[in-house]
C-alpha positions as CSV (number, residue, x, y, z in Angstrom):
1,M,-27.5,-34.7,-2.0
2,R,-23.9,-34.8,-0.8
3,R,-23.1,-37.8,-3.0
4,Y,-24.2,-35.9,-6.1
5,C,-21.9,-33.0,-5.2
6,I,-18.9,-35.3,-4.9
7,I,-19.8,-36.9,-8.3
8,A,-20.1,-33.5,-9.9
9,L,-16.8,-32.4,-8.5
10,S,-15.1,-35.5,-9.6
11,I,-16.3,-34.8,-13.1
12,L,-15.3,-31.2,-13.1
13,L,-11.9,-31.4,-11.3
14,P,-10.1,-33.5,-13.8
15,G,-10.7,-30.8,-16.4
16,C,-9.3,-28.2,-14.0
17,A,-6.3,-30.3,-13.3
18,A,-5.5,-30.5,-17.0
19,L,-5.5,-26.7,-17.2
20,D,-3.2,-26.3,-14.3
21,P,-0.9,-29.4,-14.0
22,A,1.1,-30.1,-10.9
23,P,4.8,-29.2,-11.3
24,P,6.8,-32.2,-12.4
25,A,8.9,-33.7,-9.7
26,G,12.6,-33.9,-10.3
27,L,12.7,-33.5,-14.1
28,E,12.7,-29.8,-14.9
29,G,16.2,-28.5,-15.5
30,T,17.8,-31.9,-16.0
31,A,19.7,-33.3,-19.0
32,W,20.2,-37.0,-19.8
33,R,22.1,-39.1,-22.4
34,L,20.9,-42.4,-23.7
35,L,22.4,-45.6,-22.5
36,N,20.0,-48.1,-24.3
37,I,16.5,-48.8,-25.6
38,Q,15.2,-52.2,-24.6
39,S,12.2,-53.3,-26.8
40,M,9.5,-55.7,-25.7
41,D,11.0,-58.4,-28.0
42,D,14.2,-58.2,-25.8
43,S,16.1,-56.4,-28.5
44,V,18.5,-53.9,-26.9
45,Y,19.8,-50.9,-28.9
46,T,22.9,-49.2,-27.5
47,P,24.3,-46.1,-29.1
48,Q,28.0,-46.0,-30.1
49,E,28.2,-42.5,-28.7
50,P,25.7,-41.9,-25.8
51,G,26.3,-38.2,-25.9
52,S,24.8,-38.1,-29.4
53,Y,21.3,-39.0,-28.0
54,T,20.1,-36.7,-25.3
55,V,17.0,-35.2,-23.8
56,E,16.8,-32.0,-21.8
57,F,13.8,-31.1,-19.6
58,G,13.6,-27.3,-19.8
59,P,11.5,-24.9,-17.9
60,G,7.9,-24.4,-18.8
61,G,7.5,-27.9,-20.2
62,R,10.0,-27.4,-23.1
63,A,12.1,-30.3,-24.3
64,A,15.2,-30.3,-26.3
65,V,16.3,-33.6,-28.0
66,R,19.5,-34.6,-29.8
67,A,19.2,-37.7,-32.0
68,D,22.7,-38.3,-33.5
69,C,22.9,-35.8,-36.4
70,N,19.4,-34.4,-35.8
71,R,18.0,-31.9,-33.3
72,G,14.5,-31.5,-32.0
73,T,12.3,-29.5,-29.7
74,G,8.9,-30.2,-28.2
75,T,7.0,-30.2,-25.0
76,W,6.7,-32.5,-22.0
77,H,4.3,-32.6,-19.0
78,S,4.0,-34.6,-15.9
79,T,0.8,-34.2,-13.8
80,S,1.9,-36.6,-11.1
81,A,5.0,-38.4,-9.9
82,G,6.0,-41.1,-12.3
83,Q,3.7,-39.9,-15.1
84,L,5.3,-38.3,-18.2
85,E,4.1,-37.5,-21.7
86,F,5.8,-35.6,-24.6
87,G,4.0,-33.6,-27.2
88,P,5.2,-33.9,-30.8
89,I,8.9,-33.5,-31.3
90,A,9.7,-31.3,-34.3
91,A,13.1,-32.5,-35.5
92,T,15.5,-32.0,-38.3
93,R,15.6,-34.9,-40.8
94,A,19.2,-35.1,-41.8
95,M,20.4,-38.5,-43.0
96,C,22.7,-39.8,-40.2
97,P,25.5,-42.3,-40.8
98,P,24.7,-46.1,-41.0
99,G,24.1,-47.7,-37.7
100,S,22.4,-44.5,-36.3
101,L,19.6,-44.9,-33.8
102,A,18.2,-41.5,-34.6
103,D,14.9,-42.6,-36.1
104,R,14.3,-45.3,-33.5
105,F,15.2,-42.9,-30.6
106,L,12.9,-40.1,-31.9
107,A,10.0,-42.5,-32.5
108,Q,9.9,-43.5,-28.8
109,F,8.9,-40.1,-27.4
110,Q,5.3,-40.1,-28.7
111,W,4.7,-43.3,-26.8
112,V,6.3,-42.4,-23.4
113,R,3.8,-42.5,-20.6
114,S,5.8,-43.0,-17.4
115,Y,9.2,-42.6,-15.8
116,T,11.2,-43.7,-12.8
117,M,14.6,-42.8,-11.4
118,Q,16.8,-45.5,-10.0
119,D,20.4,-45.4,-9.0
120,G,20.8,-42.0,-10.6
121,H,19.4,-43.2,-14.0
122,L,16.2,-42.1,-15.7
123,F,14.0,-44.8,-17.2
124,L,11.2,-43.9,-19.5
125,A,8.5,-46.5,-20.2
126,T,6.3,-46.5,-23.4
127,M,2.7,-47.5,-23.8
128,A,1.9,-51.2,-23.4
129,D,5.5,-51.8,-22.2
130,G,6.7,-51.4,-25.8
131,A,10.1,-50.2,-24.6
132,I,12.2,-49.1,-21.7
133,I,14.6,-46.2,-22.5
134,E,17.5,-45.9,-20.0
135,F,19.4,-42.6,-19.6
136,E,22.2,-41.4,-17.4
137,P,22.8,-37.8,-16.3
138,M,24.7,-35.6,-18.8
139,P,28.1,-34.7,-17.5
140,Q,28.4,-31.2,-16.1
141,A,30.0,-28.6,-18.4
142,A,33.3,-28.8,-16.4
143,E,33.5,-32.5,-17.1
144,R,32.9,-32.3,-20.8
């Protein structure tokens, strides 16, 4: 009988966890600027101006994104350390100058599934190891 209770709880608890996710560790209230996007085919995309490509992890799972001449907002959630997903990012669709990484950068967020922090940098990994996106912390307002 006890085994059946454990099985029933294991079926019910994942649904409960989805309704009340654990607070994300270390991301809320942080802001990052893009250093590079490394694709699975070993292509590396580096912005000419890192401060033009940013992501901010706001309170309540809100995300703010800057992608060159475009701005976007959306949601993010992390139910366990190292796990990260973004909801749809609603972004402006201005035509940025030639050489912009705006479209490539914005397209990555729907595929992000995990993150790690190493040496003060944030690394986002997409599904099936499609890309690794490296960020550094945004300079403080006094440094800008």
